[in-house]
C-alpha positions, 0 to 999 in steps of 0.5 A: 919675807916677814917670816924670813926676817923673823927667822933670821932674827930669832937665829941671831938672838939664839946665837948671841945668847949661846955666845953669852952663856957660861954654863960653868958659873965661875968668875975670873977669880975661880970661884962661883958667882951667882951675879955672873950667872944673873948678868949673863941671863940679863944679857941674854934677855936684853939681846932677845928683846933687842932682836924682837924690836929690830925684827918689828922695825924691819917688818914694818912697811914704813920703816923697813927701808931705814937702815940707820936705826940702832937698838940698845936694850937694858932690862926692859928699856929700849934706846933707839939711836941713829938717824931717820929722814923725817920726824914722822919716821922717828915717831913711828919707830918709837911707836913700833918699839913700844908695841913689842912685848916686854918693852916698858919704856923707849928712849928715842934718841933718833936724829932727823936728817934729810937724805942727801 
């Protein structure tokens, strides 16, 4: 099951990276733009790191049933948003995200809300 989740996550990351890539390196004004290329590369890196964190959360036995966690990445900083059912799960999700290679910092904005 873990292998399937990881495989699907990798496939999704590659698809996102392919959608974000612009091999021409041209800006909307028609000229070449190194910053556009570097932005695309950073977006691809962000997508890849987001996918790795989501995969780690999905593979974790204690967290895989939680569906209310959203992951955003900017550089090597990951932000967790959404809701979880306990403070322990909030803390655990942060620990799992911190354990992913490439993550240097985690902003834990998860809200604790009891299941209804």
